[in-house]
Structures are given as C-alpha cells and as structure tokens.
All heavy atoms as an XYZ file, in Angstrom:
914
protein
N       5.689    -47.788     43.241
C       6.247    -48.763     44.163
C       5.311    -48.886     45.372
O       4.857    -47.898     45.913
C       7.648    -48.310     44.606
C       8.378    -49.380     45.368
S      10.079    -48.934     45.765
C      10.824    -48.986     44.167
N       5.039    -50.088     45.815
C       4.139    -50.315     46.934
C       4.829    -50.057     48.261
O       6.045    -50.110     48.371
C       3.626    -51.750     46.901
C       2.740    -52.032     45.720
C       2.235    -53.459     45.764
O       2.754    -54.284     46.474
N       1.202    -53.714     44.985
N       4.010    -49.785     49.291
C       4.536    -49.496     50.629
C       5.390    -50.633     51.152
O       6.428    -50.409     51.756
C       3.396    -49.223     51.610
C       2.642    -47.971     51.346
C       1.526    -47.835     52.342
C       0.541    -46.790     51.883
N      -0.619    -46.702     52.748
N       4.967    -51.885     50.934
C       5.717    -53.043     51.426
C       7.105    -53.091     50.781
O       8.071    -53.442     51.434
C       4.955    -54.339     51.156
C       3.690    -54.487     51.964
C       3.936    -54.495     53.473
O       4.890    -55.132     53.924
O       3.171    -53.836     54.189
N       7.186    -52.760     49.478
C       8.469    -52.745     48.783
C       9.386    -51.682     49.366
O      10.576    -51.914     49.550
C       8.281    -52.482     47.285
C       7.543    -53.608     46.584
O       7.545    -54.746     47.103
O       6.958    -53.341     45.524
N       8.850    -50.508     49.659
C       9.642    -49.419     50.233
C      10.146    -49.819     51.609
O      11.310    -49.616     51.940
C       8.822    -48.113     50.295
C       8.516    -47.633     48.873
C       9.564    -47.046     51.088
C       7.526    -46.498     48.793
N       9.280    -50.423     52.428
C       9.691    -50.875     53.765
C      10.819    -51.879     53.664
O      11.815    -51.777     54.378
C       8.519    -51.543     54.494
C       7.444    -50.621     54.942
C       6.445    -51.434     55.751
C       5.038    -51.038     55.447
N       4.046    -51.831     56.133
N      10.676    -52.852     52.780
C      11.690    -53.897     52.627
C      13.024    -53.297     52.190
O      14.078    -53.660     52.721
C      11.223    -54.943     51.618
N      12.999    -52.365     51.250
C      14.234    -51.728     50.797
C      14.880    -50.924     51.915
O      16.100    -50.926     52.065
C      13.958    -50.826     49.603
C      13.681    -51.595     48.340
C      13.389    -50.673     47.166
O      13.516    -49.462     47.257
N      12.996    -51.266     46.051
N      14.080    -50.237     52.718
C      14.600    -49.458     53.836
C      15.286    -50.361     54.847
O      16.408    -50.093     55.273
C      13.471    -48.673     54.510
C      13.853    -47.895     55.770
C      14.818    -46.774     55.417
C      12.620    -47.340     56.440
N      14.637    -51.435     55.216
C      15.202    -52.358     56.209
C      16.506    -52.969     55.705
O      17.462    -53.121     56.460
C      14.174    -53.455     56.566
C      13.011    -52.828     57.340
C      14.809    -54.557     57.389
C      11.836    -53.750     57.543
N      16.580    -53.283     54.435
C      17.777    -53.924     53.870
C      18.983    -52.997     53.815
O      20.103    -53.447     53.601
C      17.458    -54.475     52.489
C      16.548    -55.658     52.568
C      16.275    -56.238     51.211
N      15.322    -57.320     51.353
C      14.296    -57.510     50.550
N      14.098    -56.714     49.527
N      13.480    -58.507     50.751
N      18.789    -51.702     54.022
C      19.912    -50.763     54.016
C      20.711    -50.828     55.312
O      21.834    -50.372     55.368
C      19.418    -49.340     53.790
C      18.864    -49.114     52.401
C      18.312    -47.711     52.239
O      18.583    -46.814     53.029
N      17.528    -47.507     51.206
N      20.108    -51.388     56.370
C      20.806    -51.513     57.646
C      21.476    -52.877     57.710
O      20.838    -53.888     57.410
C      19.828    -51.357     58.818
C      19.230    -49.981     58.906
C      18.003    -49.702     58.340
C      19.923    -48.963     59.532
C      17.456    -48.432     58.415
C      19.389    -47.688     59.608
C      18.155    -47.420     59.046
N      22.760    -52.927     58.097
C      23.459    -54.217     58.145
C      22.779    -55.204     59.082
O      22.357    -54.849     60.173
C      24.849    -53.850     58.686
C      24.998    -52.389     58.445
C      23.613    -51.811     58.505
N      22.654    -56.439     58.619
C      22.083    -57.519     59.421
C      23.134    -58.623     59.515
O      23.845    -58.902     58.541
C      20.804    -58.037     58.784
N      23.222    -59.239     60.680
C      24.209    -60.288     60.915
C      23.923    -61.507     60.046
O      22.797    -61.979     59.988
C      24.195    -60.721     62.389
C      24.589    -59.626     63.343
C      26.037    -59.181     63.213
O      26.904    -59.990     62.801
O      26.306    -58.014     63.506
N      24.985    -62.022     59.393
C      24.824    -63.246     58.615
C      24.499    -64.391     59.563
O      24.741    -64.311     60.768
C      26.098    -63.568     57.800
C      26.375    -62.508     56.775
C      27.290    -63.785     58.694
N      23.947    -65.435     59.003
C      23.561    -66.602     59.795
C      24.479    -67.761     59.425
O      24.688    -68.037     58.247
C      22.088    -66.977     59.505
C      21.677    -68.219     60.271
C      21.170    -65.810     59.843
N      25.032    -68.414     60.434
C      25.857    -69.600     60.207
C      24.956    -70.821     60.320
O      24.239    -70.969     61.311
C      26.965    -69.658     61.256
C      27.934    -70.793     61.036
C      29.042    -70.761     62.064
O      28.768    -71.071     63.232
O      30.164    -70.429     61.676
N      24.978    -71.665     59.299
C      24.111    -72.843     59.278
C      24.916    -74.096     58.985
O      25.993    -74.028     58.398
C      23.016    -72.686     58.229
C      22.091    -71.544     58.515
C      20.961    -71.449     57.517
O      21.056    -71.906     56.394
N      19.870    -70.843     57.935
N      24.353    -75.207     59.380
C      24.983    -76.493     59.117
C      24.184    -77.171     58.013
O      22.967    -77.317     58.107
C      24.976    -77.340     60.384
C      25.909    -78.528     60.310
C      25.912    -79.304     61.609
C      26.736    -78.555     62.628
N      27.045    -79.352     63.807
N      24.880    -77.591     56.965
C      24.233    -78.250     55.843
C      23.927    -79.706     56.134
O      24.205    -80.231     57.218
N      23.377    -80.392     55.134
C      22.962    -81.786     55.304
C      24.126    -82.734     55.578
O      23.940    -83.787     56.168
C      22.179    -82.242     54.073
O      22.987    -82.126     52.915
N      25.310    -82.380     55.162
C      26.482    -83.228     55.416
C      27.372    -82.602     56.487
O      28.587    -82.783     56.474
C      27.240    -83.464     54.117
C      26.365    -84.139     53.061
S      27.227    -84.506     51.551
C      28.087    -85.985     52.020
N      26.767    -81.862     57.405
C      27.450    -81.209     58.528
C      28.492    -80.168     58.116
O      29.342    -79.800     58.913
C      28.081    -82.239     59.472
C      27.048    -82.921     60.328
O      25.934    -82.365     60.473
O      27.340    -84.003     60.871
N      28.451    -79.698     56.876
C      29.346    -78.619     56.477
C      28.729    -77.286     56.901
O      27.512    -77.151     56.885
C      29.651    -78.654     54.966
C      28.585    -78.072     54.067
C      27.440    -79.017     53.740
O      27.249    -80.038     54.381
N      26.664    -78.663     52.729
N      29.537    -76.326     57.299
C      29.050    -75.021     57.725
C      29.016    -74.076     56.522
O      29.906    -74.108     55.677
C      29.953    -74.423     58.808
C      29.986    -75.250     60.087
S      28.376    -75.585     60.797
C      27.947    -73.987     61.416
N      28.000    -73.270     56.452
C      27.921    -72.239     55.426
C      27.207    -71.034     56.007
O      26.637    -71.096     57.086
C      27.221    -72.747     54.154
C      25.751    -73.058     54.306
C      24.792    -72.109     53.983
C      25.324    -74.297     54.761
C      23.436    -72.380     54.113
C      23.967    -74.582     54.890
C      23.034    -73.623     54.567
O      21.710    -73.888     54.697
N      27.265    -69.901     55.309
C      26.651    -68.656     55.764
C      25.492    -68.304     54.850
O      25.547    -68.545     53.647
C      27.684    -67.526     55.754
C      28.877    -67.826     56.602
C      30.092    -68.175     56.031
C      28.790    -67.783     57.990
C      31.194    -68.471     56.820
C      29.884    -68.090     58.785
C      31.078    -68.428     58.188
O      32.149    -68.723     58.984
N      24.457    -67.706     55.453
C      23.307    -67.312     54.650
C      22.841    -65.917     55.038
O      23.134    -65.418     56.125
C      22.165    -68.323     54.800
O      21.677    -68.321     56.113
N      22.091    -65.316     54.134
C      21.509    -63.998     54.344
C      20.381    -64.126     55.367
O      19.531    -65.013     55.234
C      20.972    -63.465     53.025
S      20.021    -61.934     53.184
N      20.340    -63.239     56.376
C      19.276    -63.327     57.379
C      17.907    -62.914     56.839
O      16.890    -63.225     57.448
C      19.738    -62.353     58.464
C      20.593    -61.378     57.744
C      21.278    -62.152     56.654
N      17.863    -62.265     55.696
C      16.599    -61.792     55.137
C      15.972    -62.810     54.191
O      14.816    -63.164     54.345
C      16.803    -60.449     54.413
O      17.343    -59.519     55.352
C      15.512    -59.903     53.852
N      16.746    -63.300     53.220
C      16.168    -64.205     52.222
C      16.636    -65.648     52.374
O      16.089    -66.539     51.750
C      16.464    -63.707     50.812
S      18.205    -63.853     50.326
N      17.675    -65.887     53.183
C      18.160    -67.246     53.420
C      19.108    -67.780     52.368
O      19.576    -68.916     52.476
N      19.408    -66.983     51.349
C      20.335    -67.463     50.316
C      21.750    -67.565     50.869
O      22.148    -66.810     51.740
C      20.326    -66.512     49.123
C      19.059    -66.578     48.326
C      19.208    -65.767     47.037
N      18.040    -65.912     46.216
C      17.103    -64.988     46.086
N      17.203    -63.846     46.711
N      16.063    -65.198     45.320
N      22.523    -68.481     50.333
C      23.901    -68.659     50.755
C      24.728    -67.445     50.324
O      24.538    -66.913     49.218
C      24.478    -69.933     50.140
C      25.775    -70.341     50.776
S      26.339    -72.040     50.517
C      25.788    -72.488     48.920
N      25.627    -66.993     51.219
C      26.527    -65.881     50.911
C      27.954    -66.322     51.195
O      28.186    -67.177     52.045
C      26.187    -64.610     51.730
C      24.829    -64.063     51.342
C      26.243    -64.861     53.212
N      28.895    -65.738     50.487
C      30.305    -66.060     50.675
C      30.891    -65.223     51.802
O      30.479    -64.078     52.012
C      31.094    -65.783     49.389
O      30.612    -66.596     48.345
N      31.840    -65.790     52.496
C      32.502    -65.115     53.612
C      33.031    -63.756     53.166
O      33.711    -63.641     52.154
C      33.650    -65.978     54.139
C      34.365    -65.481     55.375
C      33.417    -65.447     56.561
C      35.546    -66.369     55.703
N      32.653    -62.708     53.892
C      33.129    -61.361     53.618
C      32.291    -60.535     52.659
O      32.564    -59.357     52.462
N      31.255    -61.123     52.043
C      30.400    -60.339     51.135
C      29.766    -59.197     51.912
O      29.381    -59.361     53.063
C      29.283    -61.215     50.537
C      29.733    -62.144     49.447
S      28.370    -63.206     48.839
C      27.350    -62.028     47.978
N      29.651    -58.018     51.298
C      29.042    -56.894     51.999
C      27.555    -56.735     51.685
O      26.841    -56.031     52.378
C      29.783    -55.592     51.711
C      29.813    -55.218     50.237
O      29.436    -56.054     49.397
O      30.208    -54.092     49.931
N      27.068    -57.439     50.641
C      25.659    -57.333     50.258
C      25.209    -58.668     49.673
O      25.937    -59.311     48.927
C      25.521    -56.240     49.206
C      24.102    -55.942     48.786
C      24.068    -55.040     47.583
C      23.804    -53.610     47.956
N      23.587    -52.768     46.774
N      23.989    -59.075     50.028
C      23.422    -60.306     49.484
C      23.120    -60.106     47.998
O      22.502    -59.104     47.624
C      22.151    -60.679     50.242
S      21.269    -62.099     49.530
N      23.548    -61.044     47.183
C      23.291    -60.962     45.755
C      21.844    -61.216     45.394
O      21.390    -60.820     44.330
N      21.088    -61.851     46.293
C      19.694    -62.169     46.011
C      18.727    -61.048     46.336
O      17.903    -60.668     45.517
N      18.844    -60.498     47.571
C      17.840    -59.504     47.997
C      18.448    -58.133     48.310
O      17.747    -57.228     48.727
C      17.096    -60.018     49.232
S      18.094    -60.092     50.735
N      19.752    -57.965     48.158
C      20.473    -56.703     48.386
C      20.555    -56.287     49.855
O      20.823    -55.135     50.162
C      19.876    -55.554     47.567
O      19.961    -55.853     46.191
N      20.313    -57.235     50.788
C      20.469    -56.945     52.213
C      21.931    -56.630     52.492
O      22.815    -57.355     52.054
C      20.037    -58.164     53.050
C      20.366    -58.062     54.527
C      19.556    -56.997     55.241
O      18.352    -57.011     55.215
N      20.238    -56.066     55.866
N      22.209    -55.517     53.199
C      23.566    -55.209     53.628
C      23.910    -56.197     54.748
O      23.119    -56.398     55.671
C      23.685    -53.755     54.134
C      23.238    -52.758     53.055
C      25.090    -53.455     54.610
C      24.069    -52.755     51.800
N      25.076    -56.823     54.657
C      25.455    -57.872     55.603
C      26.497    -57.390     56.598
O      27.346    -56.570     56.272
C      26.012    -59.080     54.840
C      25.075    -59.701     53.808
C      25.806    -60.744     52.982
C      23.855    -60.292     54.480
N      26.413    -57.905     57.798
C      27.395    -57.616     58.835
C      28.032    -58.928     59.263
O      27.354    -59.944     59.403
C      26.724    -56.940     60.036
O      27.648    -56.811     61.088
N      29.339    -58.892     59.501
C      30.081    -60.086     59.903
C      30.648    -59.940     61.308
O      31.484    -60.727     61.730
C      31.203    -60.354     58.898
C      30.683    -60.669     57.535
C      30.354    -59.786     56.547
C      30.384    -61.963     57.023
N      29.872    -60.444     55.451
C      29.893    -61.784     55.708
C      30.495    -63.255     57.539
C      29.515    -62.853     54.904
C      30.113    -64.321     56.733
C      29.624    -64.113     55.426
N      30.183    -58.926     62.070
C      30.723    -58.684     63.415
C      30.482    -59.855     64.351
O      31.384    -60.330     65.003
C      30.117    -57.417     64.025
C      30.570    -56.142     63.383
C      29.911    -54.973     64.073
C      30.217    -53.679     63.370
N      29.478    -52.565     63.964
N      29.233    -60.264     64.463
C      28.838    -61.358     65.357
C      27.981    -62.316     64.558
O      26.802    -62.084     64.399
C      28.011    -60.836     66.545
C      28.787    -59.835     67.355
O      29.859    -60.128     67.838
N      28.240    -58.644     67.504
N      28.589    -63.362     64.065
C      27.837    -64.299     63.247
C      26.781    -64.957     64.122
O      27.070    -65.488     65.186
C      28.768    -65.343     62.598
C      29.721    -64.621     61.644
C      27.959    -66.393     61.861
C      30.794    -65.491     61.066
N      25.572    -64.884     63.674
C      24.425    -65.331     64.447
C      24.281    -66.844     64.376
O      24.123    -67.402     63.311
C      23.178    -64.641     63.880
C      21.979    -64.836     64.747
O      21.932    -65.757     65.547
N      21.000    -63.983     64.579
N      24.307    -67.514     65.539
C      24.179    -68.958     65.582
C      22.991    -69.394     66.433
O      22.835    -70.569     66.711
C      25.450    -69.582     66.153
C      26.666    -69.293     65.322
C      27.931    -69.772     65.981
O      28.014    -69.894     67.190
N      28.934    -70.048     65.171
N      22.164    -68.467     66.881
C      21.057    -68.794     67.768
C      19.879    -69.336     66.972
O      19.472    -68.754     65.992
C      20.628    -67.570     68.564
C      21.692    -67.070     69.495
C      21.209    -65.874     70.268
C      22.312    -65.365     71.169
N      21.941    -64.153     71.864
N      19.318    -70.443     67.442
C      18.120    -71.026     66.840
C      16.904    -70.616     67.646
O      16.958    -70.550     68.862
C      18.210    -72.562     66.857
C      19.254    -73.134     65.942
C      18.808    -73.216     64.501
O      17.610    -73.025     64.224
O      19.662    -73.477     63.650
N      15.826    -70.343     66.997
C      14.580    -70.069     67.703
C      13.784    -71.366     67.763
O      14.087    -72.318     67.056
C      13.786    -68.985     66.991
O      13.122    -69.524     65.883
N      12.747    -71.415     68.591
C      11.955    -72.643     68.697
C      11.298    -73.080     67.387
O      10.972    -74.231     67.240
C      10.882    -72.287     69.732
C      11.369    -71.076     70.432
C      12.311    -70.384     69.507
N      11.123    -72.181     66.454
C      10.437    -72.518     65.209
C      11.406    -72.736     64.048
O      11.030    -72.621     62.894
C       9.427    -71.420     64.854
C       8.427    -71.189     65.936
N       7.451    -72.092     66.256
C       8.279    -70.169     66.798
C       6.739    -71.632     67.271
N       7.220    -70.462     67.616
N      12.680    -73.017     64.343
C      13.657    -73.288     63.305
C      14.184    -72.058     62.605
O      14.818    -72.146     61.574
N      13.943    -70.880     63.161
C      14.451    -69.643     62.575
C      15.598    -69.141     63.421
O      15.768    -69.533     64.562
C      13.351    -68.592     62.502
C      12.237    -68.986     61.570
C      11.231    -67.894     61.451
C      10.149    -68.306     60.476
N       9.156    -67.267     60.316
N      16.387    -68.253     62.866
C      17.489    -67.665     63.601
C      17.150    -66.235     63.959
O      16.360    -65.591     63.299
C      18.763    -67.723     62.771
C      19.105    -69.143     62.393
C      20.544    -69.378     62.380
C      20.776    -70.824     62.020
N      21.944    -71.335     62.558
N      17.741    -65.740     65.018
C      17.507    -64.371     65.473
C      18.463    -63.435     64.735
O      19.656    -63.697     64.662
C      17.740    -64.291     66.980
C      17.475    -62.941     67.556
C      17.685    -62.952     69.058
C      17.445    -61.576     69.624
N      17.684    -61.553     71.063
N      17.953    -62.341     64.206
C      18.770    -61.346     63.521
C      18.851    -60.097     64.392
O      17.905    -59.746     65.096
C      18.169    -60.989     62.161
N      19.990    -59.411     64.336
C      20.198    -58.205     65.125
C      20.460    -57.054     64.161
O      21.278    -57.166     63.264
C      21.397    -58.370     66.088
C      21.666    -57.087     66.839
C      21.144    -59.517     67.046
N      19.751    -55.964     64.359
C      19.908    -54.773     63.537
C      20.492    -53.689     64.429
O      19.960    -53.406     65.495
C      18.533    -54.343     63.002
C      18.441    -53.085     62.175
C      19.193    -53.261     60.866
C      16.998    -52.776     61.882
N      21.609    -53.107     64.041
C      22.268    -52.101     64.870
C      22.348    -50.785     64.103
O      22.748    -50.756     62.940
C      23.681    -52.574     65.220
C      24.397    -51.661     66.168
C      25.757    -52.219     66.554
O      25.826    -53.377     66.985
O      26.751    -51.492     66.398
N      21.899    -49.691     64.749
C      21.962    -48.372     64.129
C      22.012    -47.324     65.227
O      21.757    -47.618     66.385
C      20.768    -48.136     63.190
C      19.425    -48.346     63.822
C      18.737    -47.300     64.410
C      18.843    -49.599     63.826
C      17.505    -47.491     64.991
C      17.597    -49.803     64.397
C      16.930    -48.748     64.985
N      22.383    -46.109     64.854
C      22.488    -45.028     65.825
C      21.189    -44.235     65.875
O      20.507    -44.086     64.874
C      23.646    -44.106     65.459
C      24.999    -44.771     65.618
C      26.154    -43.826     65.324
O      25.920    -42.636     65.037
O      27.288    -44.289     65.382
N      20.856    -43.760     67.079
C      19.685    -42.916     67.269
C      20.140    -41.623     67.933
O      21.206    -41.565     68.535
C      18.601    -43.612     68.135
C      18.034    -44.811     67.407
C      19.128    -44.008     69.483
N      19.299    -40.583     67.836
C      19.655    -39.306     68.452
C      19.634    -39.424     69.970
O      19.010    -40.326     70.533
C      18.687    -38.206     67.999
O      17.419    -38.420     68.579
N      20.294    -38.512     70.616
C      20.379    -38.495     72.072
C      19.008    -38.382     72.722
O      18.761    -38.933     73.793
C      21.260    -37.305     72.498
C      21.850    -37.437     73.861
C      22.852    -36.318     74.114
O      23.968    -36.388     73.575
O      22.490    -35.383     74.841
N      18.077    -37.700     72.054
C      16.736    -37.494     72.611
C      15.820    -38.696     72.408
O      14.707    -38.713     72.907
C      16.056    -36.274     71.959
C      16.810    -34.974     72.076
C      17.795    -34.790     70.934
O      17.539    -35.221     69.794
O      18.862    -34.216     71.190
N      16.251    -39.700     71.662
C      15.392    -40.838     71.349
C      15.009    -41.619     72.602
O      15.823    -41.907     73.462
C      16.098    -41.782     70.372
C      15.306    -43.017     70.063
C      14.218    -42.969     69.216
C      15.640    -44.234     70.630
C      13.483    -44.105     68.929
C      14.921    -45.376     70.358
C      13.835    -45.310     69.498
N      13.733    -41.937     72.699
C      13.202    -42.779     73.779
C      12.499    -43.958     73.121
O      11.849    -43.801     72.083
C      12.214    -41.997     74.641
C      12.779    -40.726     75.238
C      12.667    -40.731     76.737
C      13.187    -39.504     77.420
N      14.368    -38.896     76.998
N      12.598    -45.129     73.689
C      11.968    -46.312     73.124
C      10.469    -46.067     72.958
O       9.807    -45.605     73.872
C      12.249    -47.545     74.001
C      13.750    -47.853     73.948
C      11.429    -48.749     73.563
C      14.214    -48.949     74.845
N       9.975    -46.346     71.781
C       8.567    -46.146     71.469
C       8.264    -44.818     70.795
O       7.147    -44.582     70.363
N       9.266    -43.925     70.686
C       9.062    -42.623     70.046
C       9.353    -42.760     68.549
O      10.460    -42.508     68.098
C       9.971    -41.571     70.684
C       9.717    -40.174     70.148
O       8.867    -40.010     69.245
O      10.369    -39.235     70.630
N       8.351    -43.202     67.812
C       8.520    -43.462     66.379
C       8.935    -42.221     65.592
O       9.590    -42.314     64.564
C       7.237    -44.040     65.790
S       6.803    -45.649     66.461
N       8.573    -41.036     66.091
C       8.909    -39.796     65.369
C      10.421    -39.588     65.299
O      10.910    -38.995     64.354
C       8.276    -38.589     66.055
C       6.768    -38.557     65.974
C       6.147    -37.378     66.720
N       6.502    -37.393     68.137
C       7.250    -36.471     68.737
N       7.697    -35.439     68.063
N       7.526    -36.557     70.017
N      11.165    -40.076     66.275
C      12.618    -39.861     66.290
C      13.403    -41.109     65.906
O      14.620    -41.101     65.908
C      13.043    -39.386     67.675
C      12.493    -38.007     67.961
C      13.136    -37.366     69.140
C      12.588    -35.963     69.264
N      12.434    -35.506     70.585
N      12.710    -42.184     65.583
C      13.380    -43.421     65.192
C      13.846    -43.304     63.739
O      13.052    -42.958     62.861
C      12.433    -44.606     65.344
S      13.226    -46.181     64.965
N      15.117    -43.563     63.449
C      15.619    -43.382     62.082
C      15.075    -44.388     61.073
O      15.199    -44.175     59.882
C      17.136    -43.523     62.232
C      17.333    -44.271     63.490
C      16.174    -43.948     64.379
N      14.448    -45.463     61.520
C      13.908    -46.402     60.533
C      12.406    -46.243     60.322
O      11.842    -46.915     59.479
C      14.247    -47.875     60.877
C      13.575    -48.325     62.166
C      15.739    -48.094     60.912
C      13.685    -49.812     62.422
N      11.757    -45.356     61.074
C      10.324    -45.155     60.877
C      10.090    -44.339     59.605
O      10.977    -43.679     59.092
C       9.698    -44.457     62.086
O      10.145    -43.133     62.177
N       8.887    -44.402     59.104
C       8.528    -43.670     57.890
C       7.121    -43.103     58.072
O       6.365    -43.556     58.925
C       8.593    -44.574     56.653
C       7.621    -45.727     56.697
C       6.397    -45.650     56.057
C       7.925    -46.882     57.407
C       5.497    -46.692     56.118
C       7.031    -47.935     57.468
C       5.820    -47.840     56.818
O       4.932    -48.866     56.882
N       6.788    -42.126     57.263
C       5.473    -41.489     57.358
C       4.523    -42.204     56.400
O       4.822    -42.385     55.229
C       5.555    -39.988     57.038
C       6.451    -39.295     58.055
C       4.164    -39.372     57.037
C       6.713    -37.841     57.768
N       3.387    -42.618     56.955
C       2.359    -43.308     56.176
C       1.035    -42.579     56.403
O       0.941    -41.744     57.289
C       2.253    -44.767     56.645
C       1.525    -45.651     55.646
O       1.189    -45.167     54.547
O       1.308    -46.837     55.954
N       0.039    -42.905     55.618
C      -1.265    -42.283     55.817
C      -2.219    -43.277     56.446
O      -2.208    -44.467     56.128
C      -1.865    -41.776     54.486
O      -1.915    -42.854     53.561
C      -1.047    -40.645     53.918
N      -3.019    -42.760     57.360
C      -4.064    -43.545     58.010
C      -5.346    -42.733     57.851
O      -5.588    -41.817     58.619
C      -3.715    -43.783     59.480
C      -4.710    -44.677     60.168
O      -5.643    -45.171     59.544
N      -4.508    -44.897     61.450
N      -6.100    -43.060     56.834
C      -7.265    -42.235     56.503
C      -6.791    -40.901     55.962
O      -6.055    -40.834     54.994
N      -7.153    -39.821     56.637
C      -6.734    -38.489     56.194
C      -5.540    -37.974     56.999
O      -5.092    -36.860     56.788
C      -7.901    -37.508     56.313
O      -8.295    -37.407     57.673
N      -5.038    -38.795     57.937
C      -3.920    -38.365     58.790
C      -2.612    -39.011     58.354
O      -2.598    -40.106     57.817
C      -4.178    -38.762     60.242
C      -5.363    -38.089     60.864
C      -5.535    -38.543     62.312
O      -4.952    -39.515     62.747
N      -6.351    -37.818     63.052
N      -1.516    -38.321     58.632
C      -0.189    -38.885     58.444
C       0.300    -39.391     59.795
O       0.150    -38.706     60.802
C       0.786    -37.823     57.916
O       0.419    -37.423     56.629
N       0.845    -40.609     59.789
C       1.339    -41.212     61.026
C       2.722    -41.817     60.779
O       3.055    -42.185     59.663
C       0.387    -42.309     61.561
C      -0.937    -41.729     61.986
C       0.184    -43.405     60.537
N       3.528    -41.889     61.842
C       4.817    -42.555     61.756
C       4.595    -44.047     61.930
O       3.938    -44.480     62.871
C       5.774    -42.038     62.834
C       6.329    -40.683     62.509
C       5.651    -39.531     62.872
C       7.533    -40.556     61.831
C       6.157    -38.278     62.566
C       8.049    -39.316     61.517
C       7.354    -38.178     61.889
O       7.853    -36.945     61.591
N       5.140    -44.839     61.045
C       4.996    -46.292     61.102
C       6.355    -46.953     61.241
O       7.369    -46.412     60.825
C       4.309    -46.813     59.835
C       2.836    -46.518     59.771
C       2.026    -47.246     60.841
O       2.487    -48.269     61.388
O       0.918    -46.777     61.130
N       6.363    -48.132     61.818
C       7.584    -48.906     62.010
C       7.662    -49.986     60.927
O       6.732    -50.784     60.796
C       7.572    -49.559     63.398
S       9.006    -50.597     63.715
N       8.734    -50.036     60.148
C       8.847    -51.073     59.116
C       8.986    -52.469     59.714
O       8.787    -53.456     59.037
C      10.092    -50.668     58.326
C      10.872    -49.823     59.255
C       9.883    -49.142     60.154
N       9.325    -52.559     61.008
C       9.446    -53.850     61.670
C       8.141    -54.259     62.340
O       8.080    -55.254     63.052
C      10.576    -53.799     62.710
C      11.943    -53.395     62.152
C      12.954    -53.257     63.265
C      12.419    -54.400     61.123
N       7.095    -53.460     62.143
C       5.759    -53.703     62.710
C       5.800    -53.825     64.236
O       5.158    -54.676     64.826
C       5.136    -54.946     62.075
C       5.005    -54.833     60.572
C       4.112    -55.878     60.004
C       4.062    -55.867     58.517
N       3.740    -54.698     57.836
N       6.569    -52.925     64.874
C       6.687    -52.934     66.328
C       6.049    -51.698     66.955
O       6.289    -51.401     68.113
C       8.159    -53.013     66.758
C       8.828    -54.302     66.399
S      10.453    -54.512     67.151
C      11.340    -53.061     66.651
N       5.233    -50.970     66.196
C       4.611    -49.760     66.736
C       3.766    -50.119     67.950
O       2.918    -50.991     67.900
C       3.744    -49.086     65.689
C       3.229    -47.747     66.155
C       2.917    -46.898     64.959
N       2.891    -45.522     65.381
C       1.776    -44.798     65.423
N       0.646    -45.326     65.054
N       1.822    -43.554     65.813
N       4.033    -49.475     69.061
C       3.316    -49.746     70.297
C       3.933    -50.857     71.126
O       3.577    -51.056     72.270
N       4.871    -51.605     70.547
C       5.545    -52.674     71.290
C       7.022    -52.727     70.895
O       7.565    -53.778     70.612
C       4.879    -54.019     71.011
O       4.994    -54.342     69.627
N       7.656    -51.562     70.885
C       9.047    -51.422     70.443
C       9.979    -52.319     71.255
O       9.969    -52.305     72.481
C       9.471    -49.961     70.565
S      11.099    -49.638     69.869
N      10.801    -53.088     70.546
C      11.746    -53.983     71.206
C      13.183    -53.493     71.054
O      14.122    -54.254     71.291
C      11.601    -55.388     70.640
C      10.270    -56.019     70.959
C      10.162    -57.403     70.347
C       8.876    -58.063     70.702
N       7.721    -57.635     69.955
N      13.343    -52.244     70.653
C      14.692    -51.693     70.493
C      15.377    -51.637     71.844
O      14.778    -51.253     72.834
C      14.628    -50.294     69.850
C      14.175    -50.415     68.401
C      15.974    -49.591     69.929
C      14.007    -49.097     67.694
N      16.630    -52.052     71.880
C      17.427    -51.970     73.098
C      18.492    -50.895     72.910
O      19.185    -50.878     71.898
C      18.110    -53.310     73.387
C      17.144    -54.411     73.704
C      17.846    -55.738     73.939
O      19.069    -55.735     74.211
O      17.175    -56.777     73.862
N      18.598    -49.981     73.866
C      19.606    -48.943     73.789
C      20.847    -49.412     74.535
O      20.748    -49.968     75.626
C      19.065    -47.637     74.393
C      17.845    -47.047     73.705
C      17.352    -45.823     74.465
C      18.162    -46.679     72.266
N      22.015    -49.174     73.959
C      23.255    -49.553     74.654
C      24.172    -48.371     74.825
O      23.997    -47.360     74.296
C      24.004    -50.638     73.916
S      23.627    -51.019     72.249
C-alpha cells in the first residue's frame, strides 16, 4: 500500500462534516466532504470513499474557489502544543532519507492550523 493511500485512509477515520449543497433545480442535498458524492441524511459513512461523516454542524460555507470548508474534530493530549507533530494523533512516522520523521497527513507540517478549544 502506498503512503498516499495510508494517509487518505487515516484521514477518513475522523468524522468530517457533511456539506449541504443546492442542486441545479434549487433542491438541497448533502454530499461527502472528501469525495463529493451525494449522501443520505443520517448516513454514518460515505459509500463511495468510506469517509466517516458527522452531522453536528452541516457545513454551508463557500470558499472563493467554489469549494466548501471542512472541519475535523478530534481529541489531543493535555501536553499537546500546536505544531508538535510528535503528539498529534493524526501524524504518522515517515522516512526522510535515513531518518524517521513525523509527518502531517494534512500537509500542514510547519504551518499547523489546528485550533484548540
């Protein structure tokens, strides 16, 4: 299995908010935030890409490029500090030459955008 496949599977294990969209005839429907496929109200997993879905806060925000913003929520240890990839539960160990390094599957290493609440 390739590294990209492992990263994608890891990310899909964390619930992501479904996206509410308006169809061509102004009908509302819900879609998976990862693959964009339509999902039925209350589904816990996307049938297309296996993304775990969350229905807490249906995402309706549009970005300037026609994309929607997705929110990923998970718990971190008390000692976690933003940018500390070693203690981040979604980081993984990868190799860089002969060294092992912690990598971010969201490609935010060095520019972590995680917000603590």
